Each structure stands twice: as C-alpha cells, then as structure tokens.
C-alpha positions as CSV (number, residue, x, y, z in Angstrom):
1,M,0.0,0.0,0.0
2,K,1.4,3.4,-1.1
3,V,0.6,6.4,1.1
4,L,1.5,10.0,0.2
5,W,1.8,12.5,3.1
6,L,1.3,16.2,2.6
7,C,3.1,18.0,5.4
8,N,3.3,21.7,6.2
9,L,7.1,21.6,6.7
10,I,10.2,19.6,5.7
11,L,10.4,16.8,8.2
12,P,13.7,16.5,10.0
13,D,14.7,13.3,8.2
14,F,14.7,15.2,4.9
15,S,16.2,18.5,5.9
16,Q,19.7,17.4,5.0
17,E,18.6,17.0,1.4
18,F,18.1,20.8,1.4
19,G,21.2,21.8,3.3
20,L,19.2,22.7,6.4
21,G,19.7,22.0,10.1
22,K,17.2,19.6,11.7
23,F,13.9,21.3,12.4
24,I,12.5,20.9,15.9
25,F,8.9,21.1,14.8
26,G,6.6,18.4,13.5
27,G,7.9,15.8,15.9
28,W,4.7,13.8,16.0
29,M,4.8,13.2,12.2
30,T,8.5,12.0,12.4
31,A,7.7,9.7,15.3
32,M,4.7,8.2,13.4
33,L,6.8,7.8,10.2
34,H,9.5,5.9,12.1
35,E,6.9,3.7,13.7
36,L,5.2,2.9,10.5
37,E,8.5,2.1,8.8
38,K,8.6,-1.0,11.1
39,R,5.5,-2.4,9.4
40,E,5.4,-4.5,6.2
41,G,3.0,-3.7,3.4
42,I,3.2,0.1,3.6
43,D,5.4,2.6,1.6
44,I,5.2,6.3,2.5
45,D,6.1,9.2,0.2
46,V,6.4,12.7,1.6
47,C,5.4,16.0,0.0
48,F,6.3,19.3,1.6
49,P,6.7,23.1,0.9
50,V,9.9,24.9,0.1
51,Y,10.1,28.7,-0.4
52,E,13.0,29.1,-2.9
53,E,12.8,27.9,-6.5
54,S,16.3,26.7,-6.2
55,Q,15.1,24.1,-3.6
56,L,12.4,22.7,-5.8
57,K,13.3,19.1,-6.3
58,E,12.3,15.5,-5.7
59,G,14.3,12.5,-4.8
60,K,14.7,9.6,-2.3
61,C,15.9,9.8,1.2
62,K,16.1,7.2,3.9
63,G,13.8,4.9,1.9
64,H,11.1,7.4,1.1
65,D,10.4,9.3,-2.1
66,Y,9.9,13.0,-1.5
67,Y,8.4,15.8,-3.5
68,A,9.0,19.5,-2.8
69,F,6.6,22.1,-4.0
70,L,6.8,25.9,-3.9
71,G,4.9,27.2,-0.9
72,N,3.6,30.7,-0.3
73,R,4.9,32.6,2.7
74,N,1.6,34.5,2.7
75,A,-0.6,31.8,4.3
76,E,-3.8,33.6,3.2
77,I,-3.2,33.1,-0.5
78,F,-4.6,30.1,-2.4
79,N,-2.4,29.3,-5.5
80,P,-4.5,27.5,-8.1
81,E,-1.3,26.5,-9.9
82,L,-0.6,24.2,-7.0
83,V,-3.5,22.0,-8.0
84,E,-1.8,21.1,-11.2
85,T,1.5,20.6,-9.4
86,F,-0.1,18.2,-7.0
87,E,-1.9,16.4,-9.9
88,Q,1.6,15.7,-11.4
89,I,2.9,14.5,-8.0
90,L,-0.1,12.2,-7.6
91,K,0.6,10.8,-11.1
92,K,4.2,10.1,-10.2
93,A,3.6,8.7,-6.8
94,E,0.5,6.7,-7.6
95,P,-0.7,6.6,-4.0
96,D,-3.5,4.4,-2.6
97,I,-4.0,6.9,0.2
98,V,-3.3,10.6,0.5
99,H,-2.8,11.8,4.1
100,I,-3.1,15.5,4.5
101,W,-1.5,16.6,7.8
102,G,-3.5,19.7,8.8
103,T,-5.8,22.2,7.2
104,E,-4.1,25.4,8.4
105,Y,-2.7,26.3,5.0
106,P,-4.3,26.8,1.5
107,H,-2.1,24.1,0.0
108,S,-4.2,21.5,1.8
109,M,-7.2,22.6,-0.3
110,A,-5.1,22.5,-3.4
111,M,-4.2,18.8,-2.6
112,V,-7.9,18.0,-2.0
113,L,-8.8,19.5,-5.4
114,A,-6.0,17.6,-7.0
115,C,-7.3,14.4,-5.5
116,K,-10.7,15.2,-6.8
117,N,-9.4,15.8,-10.3
118,S,-7.4,12.6,-10.1
119,G,-10.2,10.4,-8.9
120,L,-8.6,10.0,-5.4
121,L,-11.0,12.1,-3.3
122,D,-12.4,9.1,-1.4
123,R,-8.9,7.9,-0.8
124,C,-7.9,11.3,0.8
125,V,-7.9,11.7,4.6
126,I,-7.5,15.0,6.4
127,D,-5.7,14.9,9.7
128,I,-6.9,17.6,12.1
129,Q,-4.0,19.4,13.8
130,G,-5.7,22.7,14.7
131,L,-8.7,24.4,13.1
132,V,-7.9,28.0,12.2
133,S,-11.6,28.6,11.3
134,V,-12.4,27.9,14.9
135,Y,-9.2,29.5,16.4
136,S,-10.1,32.8,14.7
137,K,-13.2,33.1,16.9
138,H,-11.1,33.0,20.0
139,F,-8.0,34.8,18.8
140,L,-8.4,38.1,20.7
141,H,-10.1,37.0,23.9
142,G,-8.7,39.0,26.8
143,I,-6.9,41.5,24.6
144,P,-7.9,45.1,25.3
145,E,-9.8,46.8,22.5
146,E,-7.3,49.6,22.3
147,C,-4.4,47.2,21.6
148,R,-6.0,45.1,18.9
149,T,-5.3,47.5,16.0
150,F,-1.8,48.6,17.1
151,K,0.8,48.1,14.3
152,Y,4.6,48.1,14.8
153,G,7.2,48.0,12.1
154,R,6.8,45.1,9.6
155,F,4.2,43.4,11.8
156,T,0.5,43.3,11.2
157,S,-1.9,44.2,14.0
158,M,-3.5,41.5,16.2
159,E,-6.8,42.2,14.6
160,E,-5.3,41.7,11.1
161,D,-3.7,38.4,12.4
162,M,-7.2,37.3,13.4
163,A,-8.5,38.2,10.0
164,S,-5.8,36.1,8.4
165,F,-6.9,33.1,10.4
166,E,-10.5,33.8,9.2
167,K,-9.3,33.8,5.6
168,R,-7.3,30.7,6.0
169,G,-10.3,29.1,7.7
170,K,-12.4,29.5,4.6
171,Y,-10.1,27.2,2.7
172,E,-10.1,24.8,5.6
173,I,-13.9,24.6,5.7
174,E,-14.0,24.0,1.9
175,S,-11.5,21.2,2.2
176,I,-13.4,19.4,5.0
177,K,-16.6,19.8,3.0
178,M,-15.1,18.0,0.1
179,V,-13.5,14.9,1.7
180,R,-15.0,11.7,3.0
181,H,-12.4,10.9,5.6
182,V,-11.2,12.9,8.6
183,M,-8.7,11.8,11.3
184,G,-8.5,13.4,14.7
185,R,-7.7,13.0,18.4
186,S,-10.6,14.4,20.4
187,D,-14.4,14.9,20.6
188,W,-13.6,18.6,19.9
189,D,-12.1,18.1,16.5
190,R,-14.7,15.5,15.6
191,A,-17.5,17.8,16.6
192,C,-16.0,20.7,14.6
193,A,-15.4,18.6,11.6
194,E,-18.9,17.0,11.6
195,A,-20.4,20.5,12.0
196,I,-18.8,21.4,8.7
197,N,-19.5,18.1,7.0
198,A,-22.0,15.7,8.6
199,D,-21.2,13.0,6.1
200,I,-17.5,12.4,7.0
201,Q,-16.2,9.2,8.3
202,Y,-14.2,10.1,11.4
203,H,-11.1,8.1,12.4
204,M,-9.7,8.4,15.9
205,C,-5.9,8.2,16.2
206,D,-3.7,9.7,18.9
207,R,-0.3,11.2,18.4
208,I,3.1,9.7,19.1
209,L,5.3,12.0,21.1
210,R,9.0,12.8,20.3
211,S,11.1,9.7,21.0
212,C,13.2,11.3,23.8
213,F,10.2,11.8,26.0
214,Y,9.6,8.1,26.3
215,E,13.2,7.7,27.6
216,Y,12.3,10.1,30.5
217,A,8.8,8.9,31.1
218,G,7.9,9.3,34.8
219,K,11.3,10.9,35.7
220,W,9.9,14.1,37.3
221,K,10.5,14.1,41.0
222,Y,9.1,16.7,43.4
223,N,12.3,16.6,45.5
224,E,14.4,17.4,42.4
225,C,12.4,20.3,40.9
226,E,12.9,24.0,41.3
227,K,10.1,24.8,43.8
228,H,7.6,27.5,42.8
229,S,8.7,27.4,39.2
230,I,6.3,27.5,36.2
231,F,7.1,26.2,32.8
232,V,5.3,27.5,29.7
233,S,6.1,26.2,26.2
234,Q,4.9,29.1,24.0
235,A,3.9,32.7,24.3
236,S,4.3,33.9,20.7
237,Y,0.7,34.8,19.8
238,P,-2.6,35.5,21.7
239,V,-4.2,32.1,21.2
240,K,-1.6,30.6,23.7
241,G,-3.1,32.9,26.4
242,F,0.2,34.1,28.0
243,H,-1.5,37.4,28.9
244,Y,-3.7,35.5,31.3
245,I,-0.7,33.9,33.0
246,L,0.7,37.4,33.5
247,Q,-2.6,38.5,35.1
248,A,-2.5,35.5,37.4
249,L,1.1,36.1,38.5
250,P,0.6,39.0,41.0
251,V,-1.9,36.8,42.9
252,I,0.7,34.0,43.1
253,I,3.5,36.4,44.1
254,K,1.5,37.3,47.2
255,K,1.8,33.8,48.5
256,Y,5.0,32.7,46.8
257,P,7.2,35.8,46.2
258,D,10.0,33.6,44.7
259,V,7.7,32.2,41.9
260,H,9.4,32.2,38.5
261,V,8.0,31.6,35.0
262,Y,10.2,30.1,32.3
263,V,9.0,30.5,28.8
264,T,10.3,28.6,25.8
265,G,9.4,28.8,22.1
266,P,10.1,31.7,19.7
267,N,11.5,34.6,21.7
268,I,9.2,37.4,20.6
269,F,11.1,40.0,22.7
270,V,14.3,39.8,20.7
271,G,14.7,42.2,17.8
272,E,11.7,43.9,16.2
273,K,8.7,43.2,18.4
274,S,5.2,42.2,17.3
275,P,2.2,44.1,18.7
276,Y,1.4,41.2,21.0
277,A,5.0,41.3,22.4
278,V,4.7,45.0,22.9
279,Y,1.3,44.5,24.7
280,L,2.9,41.8,26.9
281,E,5.8,44.0,27.8
282,A,3.5,46.8,28.8
283,L,1.4,44.4,30.9
284,M,4.5,43.1,32.7
285,E,5.6,46.6,33.4
286,E,2.1,47.6,34.7
287,L,2.0,44.6,37.0
288,D,5.7,45.0,38.0
289,I,6.4,41.3,37.4
290,Q,9.4,41.4,34.9
291,S,11.8,40.0,37.4
292,H,9.7,36.9,37.8
293,I,9.8,35.9,34.1
294,S,12.6,34.4,31.9
295,F,12.4,33.8,28.2
296,L,14.5,30.9,27.1
297,G,14.1,31.0,23.3
298,M,14.0,27.9,21.2
299,L,15.3,24.7,22.8
300,N,16.1,21.3,21.4
301,E,14.1,18.4,22.8
302,R,16.7,17.2,25.3
303,V,17.2,20.7,26.8
304,M,13.4,21.0,26.8
305,I,13.0,17.8,28.7
306,Q,15.4,19.1,31.4
307,K,13.4,22.3,31.8
308,Y,10.2,20.3,32.1
309,L,11.8,18.0,34.8
310,K,13.1,21.0,36.8
311,S,9.7,22.7,36.8
312,N,7.3,22.6,39.7
313,V,4.3,22.9,37.4
314,Y,3.6,23.1,33.7
315,V,0.9,25.5,32.6
316,S,-1.1,25.5,29.3
317,A,-3.2,28.7,29.2
318,S,-4.5,28.4,25.6
319,L,-7.7,30.2,24.6
320,I,-8.5,27.3,22.3
321,E,-6.6,24.1,21.6
322,N,-7.0,20.7,20.1
323,T,-5.2,18.2,22.3
324,S,-1.9,19.8,23.2
325,N,1.4,18.0,22.4
326,S,3.2,20.1,25.0
327,V,0.7,19.0,27.7
328,G,1.2,15.4,26.6
329,E,4.9,15.8,26.9
330,A,4.6,17.3,30.4
331,M,2.2,14.5,31.4
332,I,4.4,11.6,30.2
333,L,7.4,13.0,32.1
334,G,5.1,13.3,35.2
335,V,5.2,17.1,35.5
336,P,2.1,18.4,37.4
337,C,-0.1,20.2,34.9
338,V,-2.6,23.1,35.1
339,A,-4.4,23.6,31.8
340,S,-7.3,25.7,30.5
341,Y,-10.4,23.7,29.9
342,V,-10.7,24.3,26.1
343,G,-11.1,22.3,22.9
344,G,-9.9,18.7,23.3
345,V,-7.5,19.2,26.2
346,Y,-9.9,17.7,28.7
347,S,-10.2,14.5,26.7
348,K,-6.7,13.5,27.8
349,M,-6.8,14.9,31.4
350,S,-9.4,14.4,34.1
351,F,-9.7,17.1,36.7
352,G,-7.9,16.3,39.9
353,V,-6.6,13.0,38.5
354,E,-4.0,13.8,35.8
355,G,-4.1,17.6,36.2
356,L,-6.1,20.6,37.2
357,L,-8.4,22.3,34.7
358,Y,-9.8,25.9,34.7
359,P,-11.9,28.2,32.5
360,Y,-9.3,29.9,30.2
361,D,-10.5,33.5,31.1
362,E,-10.3,33.1,34.9
363,P,-6.8,34.1,35.9
364,A,-7.7,34.1,39.6
365,L,-8.6,30.4,39.3
366,L,-5.5,29.7,37.4
367,A,-3.5,31.4,40.2
368,Y,-5.4,29.4,42.8
369,Y,-4.6,26.0,41.1
370,I,-1.0,26.9,40.6
371,C,-0.8,27.7,44.3
372,K,-2.4,24.4,45.2
373,V,0.3,22.6,43.3
374,F,3.0,24.7,45.0
375,E,1.4,23.9,48.4
376,N,1.5,20.2,47.6
377,K,-1.0,19.4,50.3
378,D,-1.6,15.6,50.8
379,D,1.2,15.0,48.3
380,L,-0.9,16.4,45.4
381,C,2.1,16.7,43.1
382,S,3.1,13.0,43.3
383,K,-0.5,11.9,42.8
384,L,-1.0,14.0,39.7
385,S,2.4,13.0,38.4
386,G,1.8,9.3,38.8
387,S,-1.7,9.3,37.2
388,S,-0.6,11.5,34.3
389,V,2.3,9.2,33.4
390,K,0.1,6.1,33.5
391,N,-2.5,7.8,31.3
392,M,-0.2,9.3,28.8
393,M,1.8,6.1,28.3
394,K,-1.5,4.5,27.1
395,I,-2.6,7.5,25.0
396,A,0.7,8.0,23.3
397,D,1.7,4.4,22.9
398,P,3.8,4.3,19.7
399,E,2.9,0.8,18.6
400,R,-0.8,1.2,19.4
401,N,-1.1,4.5,17.5
402,A,0.8,3.3,14.5
403,D,-1.3,0.2,14.4
404,I,-4.5,2.4,14.4
405,M,-3.2,4.6,11.7
406,F,-2.2,1.6,9.6
407,Q,-5.7,0.1,10.0
408,V,-7.2,3.4,9.0
409,Y,-5.2,3.4,5.8
410,K,-6.3,-0.2,5.1
411,E,-9.9,0.5,5.8
412,I,-10.0,3.4,3.4
413,D,-8.1,1.3,0.8
414,T,-10.6,-1.5,1.2
415,Q,-13.6,0.8,0.8
416,N,-12.2,1.9,-2.5
417,V,-10.9,-1.2,-4.2
418,K,-9.5,-0.3,-7.6
C-alpha cells in the first residue's frame, strides 16, 4: 500500500537534502513515520513546501520518495497552480491513500482539489491538527480593544492576524466539506469537523510524542524540581493565552514571592517586536512582574526535557486548543499540569486525577490552582504525576497508535478497491 503524506514543513529526516539544520517542529509526524517504517506492506512518500525555487526538487531519502513544492509565505493566498503541481505529483507517486496533515494552509485545499481531479478524493484523509476557522473566533479574547489595532514595524496588528486566520479558515472549511475521511484526536475536532461536513467518516488516532520523551517517562520528582517554578512552552501569539498567565502572576506572588515563570518557544522579545509582544511588555511593566519571568528561546528536545523536569508545574493557558502535544509531553514526564479547559484538552486529562483544569479566562482560578500545586498538600504533586504518566503512556503508545493509523489506511483502501 502506497501512502502520500502532505506536510506543512520539511520533516527533520529530509532537511539534510536541502542543506538545512534539523527542524524541531513536527515531531509527531516524524515519530509516526519511524513507527510505520517497522510495518510491512506500507510505503510512505512525503510531500512538503519549500520557499525558494532553487530548492524545488524530488528524490529519495532514507527509503522514502519525497516531492518538494513551492509554498507561499503568505498563508492567506490560495495558489490555483498548485492543484496542477499536485496532480503531477499524484501521477508520479500513484498513492493508494493521500494523508493531509493539517488544514491550516491553503495548499491543503489544493491537494484536496488535485485528489478530486485525479479520482482519489475518497482515498484522501484530512488529519486535524488545529482548526484555524475555529481558532479565529477565540483569537483576541482577553486583549484590550485599544491594543487590537496597534501596528509596529513590519508586523500586522493582532486584529489583522485574526482576520488572516479567518481567511485561511475558509479554505479549511471548503477542504473538509469535500472529503469523505477525517482523522483526529478528540471529541472537539470530531464535533468541529462534523459541524462542517456531517457525512464524513471520522477516524480516531492519537499522536506519538517525540522519542526522547519516552526515555524520560515518569522521571519528574518533586524533591528534584525547582520549587515554585512555572514552565510555559509558548507565548508567541494571543491564542496561547500568556496574557492570562501574567494576570495570574501577581496573585501567586503574594503567597510565593519567589515564583518564577520560564517560557520557551520563539522569543518574541528579541529584535523587532510584534504588537502582541509590545502588549505583553506593557502588561508586565504595569503589573511589575518582569523579574519573575525568563524567556529561554528555542530549545532542542533534550534541553526542553530538562526544563520540564526542573519545573514545579507546567501551565497551558491556551484560549483554544485541540489536544496539546506540549501538555502530553509534560504528562508523560510526570510534571504536574494546570491547563485551560478548552477544545480537546480535557479529553486527555481528568480534573484532579491527571491535572487541574480551569476556564481559560479566569486568571484568579489559574493562580489558585498553581498555588495548590505549590502547596502540595496531601502529596498532590506526586498523585497528579503518577496518574498523568500512566494515562499518557497509554494514549501516546507508539505501537498502538501506529497500528491504528495503519488500520485506518487499510480501511480506506478496502472501501475503494480499484
């Protein structure tokens, strides 16, 4: 069985073909690829965007045929010429299944249209990563009205960023309307997909985490962590809700004046700043909390693991989220988690068992639960830690999830015998 993957980025295994360093994004796809490679009867080709014509090429790497196509740095623009490009790739690859990883970019719709034109539409499965059509509705929650239209340097305003999500969401909606098969990880993405297209066949398949995290599963220890430290994996745009963490911090400081927040991911405070970064800086100054926050920038997975393990609590404050890979990583390590009750997050975490959940727009409750973890009454940290490791080892089991995905492919193939 031949499967063609459409990815939103060059997977790490193929980056050397383009003279690039290994990317640290898309780890769940790489992990699934490596697990599926262990199975007989499946051959996976990979298709991904490049942004320079000089990089346009196709070849073979580590046993997989790959096809590069010219992407568009402006994610709002649909390029109809891509449909023909994808038709040519489909003709060369001759796939039995086309697996589209995510709907966040217009090239996903171009592939759906190419599949339709090539008689492969019923063999096309869309894998929900995040739904920009839904995210756009939550994008500016908690952002003051007067800050939404601010523009700085080359950056667009937060309001314009929200509008961009809305535009991209239209292509996303059209893509889901056309296909027969959708794959996802939660009731939330199933509900959203079926609201767009009630006739889809929904296939449930959980993610595989980055391999290093399994090596350190359950390694978090209360006695070895930095007490009263908070770890946050991203703060680069409003949907991640970092502004609510800042609002919670003064309440925490009253009880734990040594509290410190460590933030990884793109460092939006270096160089020219986005409107969201400027807003966050002003908020930190207003609340006088700058000394309690450190921005760490991008970290490779092993350094990231050490930051998780040294943290007293991991916090996910997203305004909306499918199931969060970062929450899953924290859970499998055993780091106590406090997460906003949004999207599909709750489907992997039961309140008071694997973590503590709160309404995303309640910073006082966020502060309260973080303080409960810090207090560690009745050994709360160890209880949350043990339960989260046990649960996530089942949810993120590599062999189980690869078996499920393989079965999904075979089911779709069987339904469409040539």
